[in-house]
Every structure is written in structure tokens, then in C-alpha cells.
C-alpha positions as CSV (number, residue, x, y, z in Angstrom):
1,M,85.2,107.7,112.8
2,R,81.1,109.8,108.4
3,P,77.4,109.8,108.0
4,S,75.0,112.1,109.9
5,C,76.7,111.7,113.3
6,T,79.2,109.2,114.5
7,L,78.0,106.9,117.3
8,L,79.5,104.8,120.0
9,T,83.2,105.4,119.1
10,A,83.8,106.6,115.7
11,V,86.8,107.4,113.9
12,L,89.7,107.5,112.6
13,L,91.2,110.1,112.9
14,I,91.9,110.9,109.5
15,V,95.2,109.1,110.2
16,P,94.1,106.2,108.0
17,C,94.9,108.0,104.8
18,A,97.5,105.2,104.6
19,F,97.8,102.3,102.3
20,F,100.2,99.7,101.0
21,V,102.3,99.9,97.9
22,P,104.8,97.2,97.1
23,S,108.3,98.3,97.3
24,A,111.7,96.8,96.3
25,R,113.3,94.4,98.7
26,A,116.3,95.5,100.6
27,D,118.7,93.3,98.6
28,E,117.4,94.9,95.3
29,A,118.6,98.3,96.5
30,G,121.6,97.1,98.3
31,R,124.1,98.5,95.9
32,V,123.3,102.1,96.7
33,D,126.5,104.1,97.3
34,L,125.6,106.0,100.4
35,A,129.0,107.7,100.5
36,A,128.2,109.5,97.2
37,F,125.4,111.5,98.7
38,H,126.0,114.9,100.4
39,P,122.6,116.4,101.0
40,S,122.0,119.5,103.1
41,D,120.0,119.6,106.2
42,I,117.0,121.9,106.8
43,D,119.3,124.8,107.8
44,G,121.2,124.4,104.5
45,K,124.4,122.9,105.9
46,S,125.9,120.1,103.8
47,Q,126.0,116.7,105.5
48,T,128.1,113.6,104.8
49,L,125.9,110.6,105.3
50,F,128.5,107.9,105.4
51,V,132.2,107.5,105.6
52,P,133.3,103.8,105.3
53,G,134.8,102.4,108.5
54,S,133.8,105.4,110.6
55,T,130.4,104.3,111.9
56,A,128.5,101.2,112.8
57,G,125.9,102.2,110.3
58,V,123.3,104.7,109.3
59,G,119.5,104.9,109.7
60,I,117.3,106.9,107.3
61,V,113.6,107.6,107.5
62,F,111.8,109.3,104.7
63,L,109.2,111.6,106.1
64,S,106.4,114.0,105.1
65,T,105.3,117.3,106.6
66,E,101.7,116.3,106.0
67,C,101.3,112.5,106.3
68,P,99.6,111.8,109.6
69,V,101.2,108.3,109.8
70,A,104.7,109.9,109.5
71,R,103.8,112.6,112.0
72,R,102.6,110.0,114.6
73,Y,106.0,108.2,114.4
74,L,108.1,111.3,115.0
75,P,108.5,110.8,118.8
76,E,109.5,107.2,118.2
77,I,112.1,108.1,115.6
78,G,113.4,110.7,118.1
79,R,113.8,108.0,120.8
80,L,115.6,105.7,118.4
81,A,117.9,108.4,117.3
82,E,118.8,109.2,120.9
83,Q,119.2,105.5,121.8
84,F,121.6,104.7,119.0
85,A,123.6,108.0,118.9
86,G,126.0,106.7,121.4
87,Q,126.4,103.4,119.6
88,G,128.0,104.7,116.4
89,I,124.7,105.1,114.4
90,T,123.1,108.3,113.3
91,V,119.4,108.3,112.4
92,Y,118.3,110.9,109.9
93,G,114.9,112.0,108.8
94,V,114.6,113.0,105.1
95,I,112.1,115.5,103.5
96,S,112.2,114.8,99.8
97,D,109.1,116.6,98.5
98,R,109.7,119.3,95.9
99,S,106.4,121.0,96.9
100,V,107.8,121.7,100.4
101,T,109.9,124.8,100.8
102,R,112.8,124.9,103.1
103,A,111.0,127.5,105.2
104,A,108.0,125.2,105.5
105,A,110.2,122.3,106.5
106,K,111.8,124.4,109.2
107,R,108.3,125.4,110.6
108,W,107.4,121.7,110.7
109,Q,110.6,120.9,112.5
110,S,109.9,123.6,115.1
111,E,106.3,122.7,115.5
112,F,106.9,119.1,116.2
113,Q,110.1,119.8,118.3
114,I,112.2,117.5,116.2
115,E,115.7,117.1,117.6
116,F,117.1,114.4,115.4
117,P,118.9,115.6,112.1
118,V,116.6,116.1,109.2
119,L,117.9,116.2,105.6
120,F,116.3,118.4,103.0
121,D,116.5,116.5,99.7
122,A,115.4,119.3,97.5
123,S,116.8,117.8,94.3
124,G,115.3,114.4,95.0
125,E,118.7,112.8,94.5
126,L,118.7,110.8,97.7
127,A,115.1,109.6,97.1
128,A,116.0,108.6,93.5
129,G,118.9,106.5,94.8
130,V,117.2,104.8,97.6
131,Q,113.7,104.7,96.0
132,P,111.3,105.0,99.0
133,T,107.6,104.2,98.2
134,H,106.1,105.6,101.4
135,T,106.4,108.1,104.2
136,P,107.4,106.9,106.7
137,E,109.8,104.3,105.3
138,A,113.0,103.3,107.1
139,F,116.3,102.2,105.7
140,V,119.3,100.8,107.6
141,F,122.8,100.7,106.2
142,D,125.6,98.6,107.9
143,A,129.2,99.6,108.6
144,A,130.2,98.6,105.1
145,G,127.5,100.8,103.6
146,G,125.3,98.0,102.5
147,L,121.5,98.3,102.7
148,V,120.4,95.6,105.2
149,Y,116.8,96.7,106.0
150,R,114.0,98.7,104.4
151,G,110.3,99.0,105.4
152,R,108.1,100.0,108.2
153,I,109.3,101.2,111.6
154,D,107.2,98.7,113.5
155,D,103.8,97.0,113.3
156,F,101.7,99.7,115.2
157,Y,99.7,100.0,112.0
158,G,98.4,96.5,111.4
159,G,96.9,97.2,108.0
160,V,95.4,99.9,105.9
161,G,94.2,102.6,108.3
162,R,94.2,100.1,111.2
163,P,96.4,101.3,114.1
164,R,96.8,98.7,116.8
165,L,96.6,99.3,120.5
166,K,100.4,98.9,120.6
167,A,103.2,97.6,118.5
168,S,104.7,94.1,119.0
169,R,107.3,93.9,116.2
170,F,110.0,96.5,115.9
171,E,111.9,95.9,112.7
172,F,113.6,99.2,112.4
173,R,114.9,99.2,115.9
174,D,116.0,95.6,115.6
175,A,117.9,96.3,112.3
176,L,119.7,99.2,113.9
177,Q,120.7,97.0,116.8
178,A,121.9,94.4,114.3
179,A,124.1,97.0,112.7
180,V,125.6,97.9,116.1
181,D,126.3,94.2,116.7
182,G,127.9,93.7,113.3
183,R,125.3,91.1,112.1
184,K,122.5,90.9,109.5
185,P,119.0,91.7,110.9
186,A,116.6,88.8,111.1
187,V,114.2,90.7,108.9
188,A,115.4,92.5,105.8
189,Y,112.1,93.9,104.6
190,A,108.7,94.6,106.2
191,E,106.1,96.2,104.0
192,P,105.6,99.9,104.9
193,V,102.3,101.5,105.8
194,G,101.9,105.2,105.2
195,C,101.4,107.8,102.5
196,P,102.8,107.1,99.1
197,V,105.7,109.0,97.6
198,E,104.5,110.8,94.5
199,D,106.0,113.1,92.0
200,V,105.1,116.8,92.0
201,R,102.8,117.4,89.0
202,T,102.8,120.4,86.8
203,A,99.9,121.3,84.5
204,A,99.8,118.3,82.1
205,A,98.4,118.3,78.6
206,E,94.7,117.7,77.8
207,G,93.4,114.3,78.1
208,D,90.2,112.3,77.9
209,V,89.8,112.7,81.7
210,T,90.8,116.1,83.2
211,W,90.8,117.7,86.6
212,C,88.6,120.6,85.7
213,R,85.9,118.7,83.9
214,D,85.8,115.3,85.5
215,V,87.8,115.0,88.7
216,A,87.1,118.2,90.6
217,P,83.3,117.7,90.6
218,I,83.8,114.3,92.3
219,L,86.2,115.5,94.9
220,F,84.2,118.7,95.6
221,Q,81.1,116.6,96.2
222,N,82.6,113.9,98.3
223,C,86.0,114.9,99.8
224,V,86.6,118.6,100.5
225,A,84.3,118.8,103.5
226,C,87.3,117.3,105.3
227,H,90.1,117.9,102.7
228,R,90.3,121.7,102.7
229,E,92.4,124.3,104.5
230,G,91.8,124.5,108.2
231,A,89.6,121.3,108.2
232,V,90.3,118.0,109.9
233,A,92.1,116.2,107.1
234,P,95.9,116.4,107.0
235,F,95.9,118.1,103.5
236,A,93.6,119.9,101.1
237,L,92.3,118.6,97.8
238,T,90.6,121.8,96.6
239,R,93.3,122.9,94.1
240,Y,94.7,121.1,91.1
241,E,98.2,121.2,92.4
242,D,97.2,119.5,95.7
243,A,95.1,116.8,94.0
244,A,97.5,116.1,91.1
245,R,100.5,115.3,93.3
246,R,98.3,112.7,95.1
247,A,96.6,111.3,92.0
248,A,97.8,107.7,92.6
249,W,96.8,107.9,96.2
250,I,93.4,109.1,95.3
251,A,92.9,106.3,92.8
252,E,94.1,103.6,95.2
253,V,92.1,104.6,98.3
254,T,88.9,105.0,96.3
255,R,89.4,101.7,94.5
256,Q,89.8,100.1,97.9
257,R,86.8,102.1,99.2
258,R,88.9,103.5,102.0
259,M,87.9,106.9,101.0
260,P,85.5,108.6,101.3
261,P,84.8,106.8,104.6
262,W,81.3,105.4,104.1
263,K,80.8,101.9,105.5
264,A,77.1,101.2,104.8
265,R,76.6,99.0,101.7
266,P,75.0,101.1,99.0
267,G,71.3,100.2,98.4
268,F,70.9,98.4,101.7
269,G,69.0,101.2,103.4
270,H,69.0,104.9,102.3
271,F,70.6,107.6,104.4
272,Q,71.0,111.3,104.6
273,G,74.5,112.6,103.7
274,E,75.5,109.5,101.8
275,R,79.2,109.7,100.6
276,F,80.2,106.9,98.4
277,L,81.5,106.7,94.9
278,N,79.9,104.6,92.2
279,Q,82.0,102.5,89.9
280,D,82.1,105.1,87.1
281,E,83.5,107.7,89.5
282,I,86.1,105.3,90.8
283,A,87.1,104.5,87.2
284,T,87.3,108.2,86.3
285,L,89.8,108.8,89.2
286,A,91.9,105.8,88.1
287,A,92.0,106.9,84.5
288,W,93.0,110.4,85.5
289,A,95.9,109.1,87.6
290,K,97.0,106.7,84.8
291,A,97.0,109.6,82.3
292,D,99.4,111.6,84.5
293,A,96.7,113.8,85.9
294,P,95.9,116.3,83.1
295,Q,94.5,119.7,84.3
296,G,92.2,120.5,81.4
297,D,90.3,123.7,80.5
298,A,89.8,126.1,83.5
299,A,86.4,127.0,81.9
300,D,85.2,123.5,82.9
301,L,86.1,123.9,86.6
302,P,83.1,124.2,88.9
303,P,83.2,126.7,91.8
304,T,85.1,125.6,94.8
305,P,82.6,124.7,97.6
306,S,82.3,127.2,100.4
307,F,81.7,126.2,104.0
308,P,80.1,128.4,106.6
309,D,82.1,129.5,109.7
310,G,80.7,128.7,113.1
311,W,77.8,126.4,113.8
312,L,76.3,124.7,110.8
313,L,72.7,125.0,112.1
314,G,73.0,128.6,112.9
315,K,73.2,130.3,116.3
316,P,72.6,127.8,119.1
317,D,70.3,128.3,122.1
318,M,73.0,127.2,124.5
319,V,76.8,126.4,124.1
320,V,78.7,124.4,126.7
321,R,82.5,124.2,126.7
322,M,84.6,121.6,128.4
323,P,85.5,123.1,131.8
324,Q,89.2,122.4,131.3
325,A,91.5,121.5,128.5
326,I,92.3,117.8,128.0
327,E,96.0,117.0,127.4
328,I,96.9,114.5,124.7
329,P,100.4,113.0,124.5
330,A,102.5,113.1,121.3
331,D,102.3,109.4,120.6
332,G,101.2,106.1,122.0
333,A,97.8,104.5,122.1
334,D,94.6,106.5,121.4
335,V,93.2,108.3,124.4
336,F,89.6,108.0,125.6
337,R,88.1,110.4,128.1
338,Y,84.7,110.9,129.8
339,I,83.8,114.4,130.8
340,A,80.8,115.1,133.0
341,I,79.5,118.7,133.0
342,P,76.5,119.9,135.0
343,L,74.0,121.8,132.8
344,D,72.4,125.0,134.0
345,I,68.8,124.2,132.8
346,P,66.2,125.6,135.2
347,E,63.3,123.7,133.5
348,D,62.6,120.6,131.4
349,K,63.2,121.2,127.7
350,Y,63.1,119.3,124.4
351,L,66.1,119.2,122.0
352,S,65.7,119.6,118.3
353,A,69.4,119.1,117.6
354,V,72.9,119.0,119.1
355,D,76.2,119.8,117.4
356,F,79.8,119.4,118.4
357,H,82.8,121.7,117.6
358,A,86.2,120.0,118.0
359,G,88.5,122.4,119.8
360,N,91.5,120.7,118.2
361,P,90.5,118.8,115.0
362,L,94.0,117.3,114.6
363,V,93.4,115.0,117.5
364,V,89.6,114.7,118.1
365,H,88.7,111.4,116.5
366,H,85.0,111.3,117.5
367,A,82.7,112.4,120.4
368,I,79.5,110.9,121.8
369,I,77.1,113.2,123.5
370,A,74.7,112.1,126.2
371,A,72.8,113.4,129.2
372,G,72.1,111.9,132.6
373,P,69.5,112.8,135.2
374,E,69.8,115.2,138.2
375,G,72.6,113.9,140.5
376,F,74.3,112.2,137.6
377,F,77.2,114.6,137.7
378,E,78.1,113.4,141.3
379,E,77.6,109.8,140.2
380,M,80.0,110.2,137.3
381,T,82.7,112.2,139.0
382,A,83.0,110.6,142.5
383,G,86.6,109.7,143.0
384,A,87.4,110.3,139.3
385,E,90.4,112.2,137.9
386,M,89.2,115.5,136.5
387,P,88.5,117.1,134.0
388,G,87.9,113.6,132.7
389,F,88.6,110.0,133.4
390,D,89.6,107.1,131.3
391,P,86.8,104.6,130.9
392,L,89.1,101.8,129.8
393,K,90.7,101.8,133.3
394,D,87.3,101.7,135.0
395,G,85.9,98.4,133.8
396,L,82.2,99.0,132.8
397,P,81.8,102.8,132.4
398,R,79.9,104.5,135.2
399,W,77.0,105.4,133.1
400,L,76.5,101.8,132.2
401,R,76.4,100.9,135.9
402,L,73.8,103.6,136.4
403,Q,71.8,101.9,133.6
404,Q,72.1,98.6,135.5
405,R,70.4,100.2,138.5
406,G,67.6,101.6,136.4
407,G,68.7,104.1,133.9
408,K,65.7,106.5,134.1
409,G,66.7,109.8,132.7
410,F,69.7,108.7,130.6
411,Q,69.5,110.0,127.1
412,L,71.9,109.5,124.2
413,L,71.7,112.8,122.3
414,G,74.1,112.5,119.3
415,A,77.6,112.1,118.2
416,W,80.3,113.7,116.0
417,A,83.2,112.6,113.8
418,P,85.2,114.4,111.0
419,G,83.0,115.3,108.1
420,S,79.8,114.8,109.9
421,R,76.9,117.2,109.7
422,P,74.3,117.8,112.4
423,F,70.6,117.1,111.6
424,R,67.5,118.3,113.3
425,F,64.7,116.0,114.3
426,P,61.6,116.0,112.2
427,D,58.9,118.6,113.1
428,G,57.1,117.7,116.3
429,V,59.9,115.3,117.5
430,G,62.2,116.3,120.5
431,A,64.7,114.6,122.8
432,P,63.9,115.3,126.5
433,L,66.5,117.2,128.5
434,R,65.5,117.4,132.1
435,K,66.0,120.1,134.6
436,G,69.4,119.7,136.4
437,S,70.7,117.3,133.7
438,T,74.4,116.4,133.4
439,L,76.1,116.5,130.0
440,L,78.3,113.5,129.4
441,L,80.9,113.4,126.7
442,Q,82.9,110.5,125.5
443,V,85.8,111.8,123.4
444,H,88.3,109.7,121.5
445,Y,91.6,111.3,120.8
446,A,94.3,110.2,118.4
447,P,97.9,111.5,119.1
448,S,99.3,113.7,116.3
449,G,103.0,113.4,116.8
450,K,103.3,116.3,119.2
451,P,101.7,117.2,122.6
452,E,98.2,118.7,122.1
453,T,95.3,120.0,124.1
454,D,91.6,120.1,123.4
455,Q,88.7,122.1,124.8
456,S,85.7,121.3,122.6
457,E,82.2,122.8,122.6
458,I,78.7,121.5,122.3
459,A,75.7,123.4,120.9
460,F,72.1,122.8,122.0
461,Y,69.1,123.7,119.8
462,F,65.7,123.6,121.7
463,C,62.4,122.9,120.0
464,R,60.4,126.0,119.2
465,T,57.2,124.3,118.3
466,P,55.0,121.8,120.3
467,V,56.5,118.3,120.7
468,T,54.1,115.6,119.9
469,R,56.5,112.7,119.8
470,M,59.5,112.0,121.9
471,A,62.9,110.8,120.5
472,G,64.1,107.7,122.2
473,G,66.2,104.7,121.6
474,V,67.3,101.2,122.5
475,G,70.3,99.0,121.8
476,L,69.9,95.7,119.9
477,N,72.7,93.9,121.7
478,V,74.5,90.5,121.8
479,M,76.0,90.3,125.3
480,N,76.8,86.6,125.6
481,L,79.7,86.9,123.2
482,K,82.3,84.1,123.3
483,I,84.6,84.3,120.3
484,P,87.0,81.4,120.1
485,A,90.7,82.0,119.5
486,G,91.7,81.4,115.8
487,E,88.1,81.5,114.4
488,A,88.1,83.6,111.3
489,E,84.3,83.7,110.8
490,H,82.4,83.6,114.1
491,R,78.7,84.4,113.5
492,V,76.3,85.7,116.1
493,S,72.7,87.0,115.9
494,T,69.9,88.3,118.0
495,S,66.3,89.5,117.5
496,M,63.9,91.9,119.4
497,T,60.2,92.3,118.7
498,L,58.9,95.9,118.9
499,P,56.2,96.2,121.7
500,V,54.8,99.4,120.2
501,D,54.4,101.2,116.9
502,A,57.4,103.4,116.3
503,T,59.2,105.4,113.6
504,L,62.8,104.5,113.1
505,L,64.9,107.7,112.5
506,G,68.4,106.2,112.4
507,L,70.8,103.7,113.8
508,G,74.4,103.1,114.7
509,P,76.3,99.8,114.6
510,H,79.1,99.2,117.1
511,M,81.7,96.5,117.4
512,H,85.4,96.5,118.4
513,L,88.5,95.3,116.7
514,L,87.4,91.8,115.8
515,G,84.2,92.9,114.0
516,R,83.9,92.2,110.3
517,Q,80.3,92.6,109.3
518,M,76.9,93.7,110.7
519,K,73.5,93.4,109.1
520,V,70.2,94.7,110.5
521,T,66.8,94.1,109.0
522,A,63.2,94.6,110.1
523,V,60.6,91.9,109.5
524,K,57.1,93.4,109.7
525,P,54.1,91.4,110.9
526,D,52.9,90.9,107.3
527,G,56.3,89.3,106.4
528,T,57.7,92.3,104.6
529,V,61.5,92.6,105.1
530,E,62.9,96.1,105.4
531,P,66.7,96.3,104.9
532,L,68.1,98.7,107.5
533,I,71.9,98.6,107.2
534,W,74.7,96.3,106.2
535,V,78.2,97.1,107.1
536,D,80.2,94.5,105.2
537,D,83.7,95.9,105.8
538,W,83.7,96.9,109.4
539,D,86.5,99.3,110.5
540,W,86.8,100.3,114.2
541,N,88.2,103.6,113.1
542,W,85.2,104.6,111.0
543,Q,82.0,104.0,112.9
544,G,78.9,106.0,112.4
545,Q,75.3,106.9,113.2
546,Y,73.2,106.7,110.1
547,R,70.1,108.9,109.7
548,F,67.5,107.5,107.3
549,A,66.7,109.7,104.3
550,R,63.0,109.0,105.1
551,P,62.0,107.8,108.6
552,I,60.7,104.2,108.5
553,R,57.4,103.4,110.2
554,L,57.5,100.1,112.0
555,P,54.3,98.6,113.4
556,Q,54.0,96.8,116.8
557,G,55.2,93.2,116.4
558,T,58.0,94.0,113.9
559,R,61.0,91.8,114.5
560,L,64.4,93.5,114.4
561,D,67.1,91.0,113.4
562,L,70.9,91.6,113.9
563,E,73.6,89.3,112.3
564,A,77.3,89.9,112.8
565,V,80.6,88.3,111.9
566,F,83.8,88.4,113.9
567,D,87.4,87.5,112.9
568,N,89.5,86.3,115.8
569,S,92.3,84.8,113.7
570,A,95.9,85.7,113.4
571,N,95.2,87.0,109.9
572,N,93.1,89.9,111.3
573,P,95.6,92.8,111.3
574,A,93.4,94.6,113.9
575,N,93.4,91.6,116.4
576,P,94.8,93.1,119.6
577,H,95.9,89.7,120.9
578,T,99.1,87.9,119.7
579,P,98.5,85.0,119.5
580,P,94.7,85.2,119.4
581,Q,92.8,84.3,122.6
582,L,89.2,83.7,123.6
583,V,87.4,87.1,123.6
584,R,84.2,87.8,125.4
585,F,81.8,90.8,125.8
586,G,83.4,93.7,127.6
587,R,83.9,97.4,127.7
588,K,87.6,97.4,127.0
589,T,88.8,97.8,123.4
590,T,90.5,94.4,123.7
591,D,87.1,92.9,124.7
592,E,84.3,92.8,122.1
593,M,80.9,94.2,121.7
594,C,78.0,93.6,119.2
595,L,75.4,96.4,119.4
596,C,73.3,98.5,117.1
597,F,71.7,101.5,118.7
598,L,68.3,102.3,117.2
599,Q,66.8,105.8,117.4
600,F,63.0,106.2,117.3
601,A,60.3,108.8,117.3
602,L,57.9,107.4,119.8
603,D,54.1,108.0,119.8
604,E,53.7,108.0,123.6
605,P,56.0,108.9,126.5
606,E,55.7,105.5,128.1
607,D,56.8,103.8,124.8
608,Q,60.5,104.4,125.8
609,Q,60.0,102.2,128.9
610,A,58.3,99.5,126.8
611,L,61.3,99.5,124.4
612,R,63.7,99.2,127.4
613,K,61.8,96.3,128.8
614,A,61.8,94.5,125.4
615,M,65.6,95.0,125.2
616,F,66.1,93.6,128.7
617,R,63.9,90.6,127.8
618,T,66.1,90.0,124.7
619,V,69.3,90.1,126.6
620,M,67.9,88.0,129.5
621,G,67.0,85.4,126.8
622,Q,70.7,85.2,126.0
623,F,71.8,84.7,129.6
624,G,68.8,83.3,131.4
625,S,68.3,84.0,135.1
626,R,71.9,85.0,135.6
627,F,71.2,88.3,133.9
628,R,68.5,89.3,136.3
629,L,71.1,89.7,139.0
630,L,73.0,92.4,137.0
631,F,70.4,94.2,134.9
632,R,66.9,95.3,135.9
633,P,64.7,97.7,133.9
634,A,63.6,100.8,135.7
635,S,60.2,100.7,137.3
636,P,57.5,102.6,135.3
């Protein structure tokens, strides 16, 4: 948001390929002679950046044709360029990447409909003088040519890979306005967030650690499912040239465990499709970057992995496409849409697997796939904007209100996020899909920097052999959340006792922006403790459903324990409230949740209802009699 399937709001967008690198303060680079630079623009025309006394100032933003953070800021840079053009300030974009051809830069300019002037710093002379460390990184020069500001554009990105709901500090804009007013800006430096500026590498000499022998196997195993041509990541890492020019970035994000995006603590539960690096692999990548990324002997290079076209599980039994394309704006906050689609299923069936194909991988952050009973389509779409509606504007989502009135026939089927792989249920296990069901998609979109559309598809695989156990699930939920403003380590917990024997297939933790940790364990009747999952570095952008490598048999009477930690302090860069305020349970992203969805293989059909009743008893214990007025389990 990934392990097997992402659940209950996954992912990042791949946007969080960003990280911090300290840069020089504005005053340290204040002696740059801007008038000495005469770069050409993308069309090859020479430009004079600055003539003393002729302008109120100059704004420069170093950009990248690939960096998703830089792309997402393009509309905002365009608005600032237009705003200040009539006030004596020109805002320039700069491409200073020797691996980008002028033709490629022109295609990028056309694709993103960029109207502000963009300089093509092919020689790197301007970058060498100003010394940016990131893209995007903004610089403001005043009327005398002095550098008065450098750093981020605004605080929309509150930390490493953590976009906020909206920006609240606008340092670049304020610095431009200060130049117009003839004064110094209040802030001279704000640490930039983005993709690091790195030199283009050529084939380096041999070293103790090389691309061919040591690095390529690590990246091929853990990274290129997303970082390959045509996949969801913003750039490929399949070739030496691509990886070598990002050697420092690779070393940094792996050291920070930002990439690959695997949030479950290693060894606390064992899952299918685990993607995490051990300390030796992280040290190898760091050593390679430090040695200037030597290429090594091509004879040591393993084959580049191949990935099948089409559906990963083969030809589906049924494919459903969104009835209409969803429009995603160029920038702004992430977009959430619910789409309800009636399914043409003439008889009850059991599902072996579902898969999701993103129609536009650039913007689809994650998708949750569910089904509702007959009549559910009308329930979902009554009075709603079509082809989908925004759940954040509707309070509790409509499917949850249906759950409150009983919930019979509602079934969570699966989820998707970049890099995920679909998995079939074990033999003999199937998820019921009833005649006349409605497909419900929750899709999270992240703007790409230009207007986009998406029309994704969902594949269904039906069971071909007799089903002896039904797939079902229940949420282990803390609903009486009350997180005080300013508290950096607010702890909550809950427990539920299994009323039946069941086999745990997988689980999916879910919190919002204040979440920091979640740990789930199972205590069996004999006192044996089974570690299930521990996410000790929660990130709203990378949520996941985790499928166990081996299903875990849990006897009746097993106690499931959930512990979670929230950070509602001003030091939490993801905190949506400035200043912090009391936060309670709620559906909106600015509210908070504490939920772990548990997926079981159930021995008897009635076991699902027993699980549901146990869940309601757990939550009623949190609220007492007040809860009975809102939530009632369905009658058997």
C-alpha cells in the first residue's frame, strides 16, 4: 500500500520512493552568481536567468522526469509560476540529469502539459553551481541575485514517504512573495523531500562488491516485480545503468527499511511472499554504493526475471470491468472511490481466488474487493454519484451501515496493491459468492501530476473441486478509541475468544495516520502463545493482507490478543491535525481505527455466525449497553 494482498486501504502509491538527505543552508550557497548562467531550455533556446535590477527575483525548481514526488508537484509549480509572472518573478523548472535526452524531456513536458519554462541543464553547470540534493528542490533568488531560500515547496510530504492530507506550510510560495515585497523570507531553509540527485554512472572498475555478482540477485529477488519497464514503480532497476545511478538511493531506503515495502517484523509470524532484506543484504547494497557501484563480470549476472503477461493465475472464469472510467485530478489529496457492480451469477458459487488488474498503475494505490448480497447494489448506489462515490464524504460507508443492520451475505474477498500476488485458497476451501451478488470495490487513487483515468478489472476463479470448508472472517476491533491530543505513545488493546475450532489463513492490520505499532498473538487453551504479526513501523501508505506460509490451526477457546500504539503528538509527521486534537474512532482518514481482519477456513457453515457474535460481544464489552443500539448481529 506488499504481501499477498493488500487489505483495508493499502498503499503507497509508489510515491514514497522519497527520503531526506541533508543539504546546504541557503546562506552557504548565497554567493552563486546567477547572472553567469545562460542555460538553454528544452527547445534548445538560450536563456538568461538573471539580469541585476531587471526583476524582483527568480525561482528555480530542480525536477526529474521520473521522480513521483516531483511529478506530483508539477501542477502546484505551474500555479506559482502563473501567480508570480505578473509580479516580476519568473519560476523555472530545471532538468539536470545527463541520462535524460532532450527528446525525452520534451515528451515529458508534453505529457504533463507543463507551461512554465523548463531549462535543460545538459552540462550540469547550473546544478553544480546551485548544488541541489533532491528533486524537487526549490531555490529563490532576490532582486540583487542573492539566494534567500532553498528547500521543499511545501510540507505536503510530512516525512519519508508520508504525504499529508493537505499542506499547511508553503515555504517556496512565501519566499517568492518575500522577494516581490523586497524583504527576506521568514524561512531560509526547509529540508526537502524527494528523490536524491545522483551522478550518472558509467561502468566502474571491479570491486569487492559488484552489480553482476552481488547486487543484481538481491534486486531481482526483491525489487523488480515493481521496478521494471511497464510496471507500477516510477523507474526500472533491471539494468546496471538504471541501478548504478541510484546506488545511494538504494542504499539509503534499504537501510531505513523503506524498501522493499514489507512491514511485518521478520520472525514474528511466517508469511507467503515475504520481501524483506537481511542485514547482510543491506550491508552489501551499502558497500556497493560506497565503492562507486562497480559493474563486475557479466558472466556472474543472473538472468533477468521474466513476468507473465495477463492474469497471474491463468485464464479466469469471469472478468468484471468497472462500468465507467474514474477520473483522477492532477494533484491534491488522494482520491477514494467506492464502485458497486451487479454480478451476473445465476447460481451460488464458491471462489478459489480473486485477482485485480489496475487499469492505470500510475495512480491505483490499492483496491479492496468485497461482495454484498442480492439487493446490495441498490443499497449501495441509492442517491450516490456514479460510477462511484466518495466514502469520506458519506460518514460511515454504506456497507458498514448494512453490517449494522445484520450483515448477512457480506463477504470480503481480497485486495490488491503494487507488487502483490494473488493466492488460491487451500484445497477444499472456498469463499461463498451468492446468486445475484453485488461486487463492491474500494479503490484508493494517488494523483500523478497530470489528469488520469482508470478502468480496472477483477478476475474470479471458481472452485472446481468439492468445498468442505468455507472461507470466512471477522475483525478484531477497538472501537472505543479516544486518543488524547499531544500523547506520543497511546496504547490500546482488545481480546476475543474463538467460539469454534478454526484454521487461520491470513490477517490484515489496519490503522490510520496516528498508528505506530500493532501486535497480534494467539494464546491457545493450553497456554501456548502463537505469534501472528507485529507491525512495529506502521505506515498508512503500506498496509497489507498477510497470508501465512502454513495455515495455523486454532482450537476453540483460543484467545486472540491485539495491542496497538498511536502517536497523536506534533512530532508525528503524518498527524493530520495542526495542532494535535482529540481523535476518536471514525471512518474518515482524519479519524482513527484499530482493526485486524482475520481470515479463517471454517469447519461448519454456521461457524461464521458464531465468529460474528463473538466479535460483537467483544465490541459491546468496550461500550456496554450503548453499543446494542447501533450494532446487532444477524439472526441465525
